[in-house]
ROSE-739357 format. One record per atom (N, C-alpha, C): x, y, z. Coordinates in pm, whole numbers, plus 50000, padded with zeros to 5 digits. Atoms other than C-alpha are relative to their C-alpha. Last residue first. Layout:
N
XYZ...
REM end
This chain:
258
500205000349841765525378557579498515001050043500554988249943765545368457205499934999750157501505002349980767795340057113499655014350067500324998849855771235348656972498465000550023501254992349994772055334956622499745001750156501175007449945775765323756615498765009450031500224995649857778015343856379498774991950055501014990149978778545326556052499975001550147501335005949956781875307656026499015011950026500524992249894784675325955832498534994950033498974992349918786925306755620499445005550124500434985849966784615280355492500915007650085501114999849902786535248355387499715013950023500634987249991789045238555109498844998750103501355003149949791555210555172499335015350002500384989649902794685216454961498484996150040501434998349994796885192154767499595009850104500695007049899800355181054834498545000150005499195011149955802565190354544499054990350097499755010050101800355212354340500714987850045501155006650066798705229354623500414990949909500695007549908801925235954828498854992049934499225012350008803695248554511499374989350101500455008750108800725273454470500854987249995499354996850126801215289654796499694989449895498894992549952799415290355138500855005149873498675006649977796265276554971501165011150044499135002650134793145296955008501364993550045498684997449977790385294455287500824997049875498945009449929787055293955158501215005250023499985000049847784395320755092500884989950075498824992449957785015329154719500135000350145500324986649948781455321354622501225006550061500304989950125782745294254396499625012750059498794997450084784505277354696499675010449890499154990749929781375280054926501345004549919500644986950007779435262954653500775010950083499794995150137782005235654624499335013249993498624993749994781935230655018500235007049849500184986849912778145226054991501305007249998500724990550084778655200354711499885013850070498974996050095781145181554931499405009749901499164990649934778545182255203500985004649910500804986249996776115166654965500875009550064499964995650127778595137254915499395013949984498734994250030778975134855286500235005949867499964987249940775195131555316501415006449977500884989850081775055103355062500245015750068499284996950128777905086255243499335008149914498904988949982776275091855575500915002449886498655004250031773205072555453501025012750025499665015249995769685071855577501384997149972500215004849861769335109355669500314985350015499064993349917770995121755348499894994750137498745007350014768925097055151500985004450078500035011049925765715112955307501354991449978499914997949848766535146555174500104986450080498915008049957767015135054811500255000850145500315013049966763435143354712501184992850052501145004950065764305181254719499764985150046499895015050005767685187454845498924992849940501415005750009767905224054768500124985349984500035008250116771325234954902498584993549984498784995850089771985264455132500094990649872500274986750045768555264655318501255003549906500984998250091768695226655340499725013349944499564998650123772065225255503498945003249891498984988349988771065227755873500415004449856500974989949984767885203455804500935013850005500774997450138770325178855655499075011550019499194994250099772645183355955499245002049875499664986049963769945179356218500995006849893501184990850038768595149056031500405014050041500024996850141772115133756027498755008649968498884991350042772485137956405499855004449844500434986849956768995123456466501145010449971500964992350105769755094956227499525014050069499984985649964772855083856412499085008949916501264996349946771955046856393499905015450047501215004950090774655037456145498685003950057500485012349947777275060156304498744993649933499975011150096778385085756055499664987850068501095001050096776895114956256500124988649904500825010249965779215110156557498924998649894499565013149959780915143456521498914989750017499005004950067780345173956311500674987250048499295011149939777195188456421501064993949909500905011249994776505222056240500684987650078500654999949867778025257056297498934987650010501384995450028778875261155923499234998650129499924985950034782545259556007498595005449965499644992249894782065227056187499935015349971501065000449895780245210955918500335009150112501104994750067782805221055650498765001950092499494985949985785725210655882498805008149936500124996149856783915176055925500415013850019501334997049951783275172855551499905004850137500015007449880786915175355439498795002950072500984996049886786995185755086500274991450123500125009749894789535184554797499135005750108499704996849875788915202954469499874990450110500065009149886788855195354112500385007550119499025001549915788155212553778499764991850115500155013249927786135223253485501174999250105499975011350107785505254653267499744986950083500964996750108784565284853482499984989249897500995010750014786385269353788498965001949887499535010950102789605288853748498904990049980499804994550128788125320753907500324989549891501415000850064787065300054207500045006149852501034989049957790785296654300498814998249931499364992549888793615271454301499205012650039500424984649999791805243854114500755006150111500024995149865793375208154050499905015750008498774996449913792765200253688499775003450141500124999649853789675182853571501135003450079498785002649932790685175753214500024999250139499764988649922787185170353070501404998450083499134992450091786785142552807500415014750069500664987750026783855129753002500845008849911501455001850054784735092853013499395013349967500035007750121788545097353027498474999449937499364992050109788535124853280499854994449867500974990150030785975104453493500615009049895501015006650090788435074853487498895009849952499535002950133791215096653607499024993049895499924986150081789115110353884500514998649859501364997550043788125074053990500015013549925500465009350106791685062854001498705004249939499184996150117792675093554208499714990949872500524986950048789945085354454500695004949878501175003950069790945048454482499405013949944499725008550130794445058554558498784998349924499444990150081793215083754825500404993649865501134993350068790985056754968500445011149914500675007650104793925034155000498845007849945499165000950124796065061755161499364990849894500654989450091793175066555425500835000049860500645006150090794605034655587499295009849889501315004749978796955056955776499374992349878499855008849905800465069955794498584992450037498725007549999801135091555505500254989950095500025009050107797505100555446501384993849983498654997750070797505113955794500004990849885499085011949987793815114355900501135003549911500135010950105792415149655923500834988650016498665006450053792745166556261499574989449895500225014350049789965191156379501304994049922499675009649883790775221456594499804985549950501445006349954789045243456315500264992050125501174990950024791855268756203498764993750072499834988549937795055250856345498715009149989499955001349857793815217456267500155014050070501305003049948792915226355916499934999650157500714987650014796235243255856498614996950056499564991549894798115211655988499265012750001500525007049881796225190655726500315007950140501494998349984796885216155461499314993450110500174986949935800575213455537498625004249991499884989450104800415176855479499945013350070501174991250024800835151755767500355010349898500995009050051803255121655789498725008849958499715004650133806385142555842498904992149922500334990550104805255164756125499964993649859500944990249949805365143556448499555009949892501305006049989807145114556277498925009950037500594996349863810205136756191498484993750002501224993550001811765118655877499435002850159499724985749961815055105555782498765008850000500824990850093813945069555793500225014450041500924991149931816555048055969499365008249893499304987249952817925019555757499035010850055499245003349878816334984655746500855012450044500655009249879815044988255390501034996550118499735015450008816805014755197499494993350119499855008649868815365050255160500274985049971498765006050002816185071054849500104991250129499465000150137812715083554758501294992549999500145013350063811045074655081500864997749874499285010549913812305105355281499904986249922498454998450021811355128854976500804990050089499635004650143807745114854965501455001149978500335014750008807235119355340500594994149878498855005349926808785154855350499914984649996498655000150067806425163955061501054993950077499144990049949803305152855231501244999349936499365004649866801095132455002500975010150054498484999249999798535143454750500514994750131499545001050145794735141554659501625001249988498824992850026793405134155008500424997349855498925009049990789735121854992501395009149980499625002649860786415137955016501064990350000499885014349964785885150254652500604999550150499624998549860784575181854495500024986350071500005011849907784485178154127500505004750136499194995549890783465209753926499944988050099500175007449867782175196353602501045006650099498775003249937781455215853283499824993250137499404991449894778115212253140501314996350044499824987450047776845198952811500475010650092498774998150095777465162952886500255013949952500394993050137775035166053177501205001549916499474986350023776055140253430499555006249884500924989649929773935110453523500425014049996501315002150058775545084053299499055010750054499844994450130779035096553409498514999749924500094985749982778275086553765499765007549861501274998249921777425050253678499865015750022501105000550097780305048053424498695004350058499944988150088782725061253682499054999049905500534987549932781415036553944500045011049898498924991549981781535005253715499665013350060499924990050103778374986253785501325009050025500365005050129777844954953962500255009249882498915010050053779724961154284499664995449868500555014049984777514993054347501264991049956499675009650102778035029954399499584986150033498755006549969776165052854624500304990049896500085014449997773235076954521501414994850061499345003949865772245112954492500064984650012499805014149978771085129954164500804996550132500645006650098769755164054084500184985150004499545014550032770675181654395499174993549905500845010749970769805219454372500654985549960499455013050030771905250254377499024989150048500225009349906769855282854370500604986449958499044997449878770985312354185499854990450103500374986649939768005311253927500875002250137501084993050069768865274453868499405012250075500584987849952772155259153959498885005249917499944987850091773035223153922499545012050040500724987449984774005195354154500175009049890499844991650116775295158854124498965013350037501094989550013775865140254456500265007149875499794990250097778095107654496498715009349989501194991950030778515084254783500355010049898499694987550058781215057354787498735007549973499874988949903780595031155034500285013549955501365000849928779205006054787500115009950112500894991150072782295015854566498554999650076501205008950054784494999054824499075010149932499375010750078787835018654850498844992549941499845010749924785925051154958500674988849911499135011150061785325085954825500294988950109499425004849878782505108254935500684987349955499605014749987782185125154596500464998050137499455002649869780335158654513500264985450027499935014249973780005165054134500644998950149499135004849899778975200954076499894985950038500805010249915777495211653754501114996150101499365010649924778885244053577498924988950051500345012550062777305264153314500594988450057498815008450026777325293553549499414988249918499965003950145774705319453518500944991149968501365000750053773825321153893499944996349853500575014250012777285312153979498734999349953501404999249989778675347653892499434985449997500655008450096782365344453970498485001150031
REM end
């Protein structure tokens, strides 16, 4: 796909149950360079979907890249379907609470996403799915789950795990979310500035991990559009459980001159 002439806009979302902890970034491409046009967090006084939609270009299709699980593990869902309270759960706890994509991320990066089947992240997933549906209604775009960059010429949706994106790009991926971790967030912001034009939004990435994660979702979407991400193992897994997209081949480390 030629992203230089794309009519897309990327919406990166760091999802959370509380809209005040939900960061979002909107990016468009000009002369082959993606730039952040809007970056903010939600509020309790304005509907989040309304707030985001007001800053989207109505003439551009939307690629939503969101940091939240978009599906549940198939074994977990199947085990619950006919379960009766008080009876044993026919599920292997070591594997049944994690999706195939979660295990794939761990295999390739050493990082372990939270198990949506056994953690509070399920509330975030539910909030994310509610937001996506609200965006569909407000924009009139179907935002289907995408399985390849070729499908993104109109509109669509992908799942992101910022820690995996950071690690694959050779950037700090731990500890940057702490309130006073400005040095870590500065290092990350400087590291991605050559890949995404942050402009006046740079300081917001340093001040807020929610804003930074939203921009990392944008970065992952760019990797996705360039065809540089790992692909789902099969379409059935994607449709049923979702798939985390991240850079497949990390860049080689730069060697210092002797």
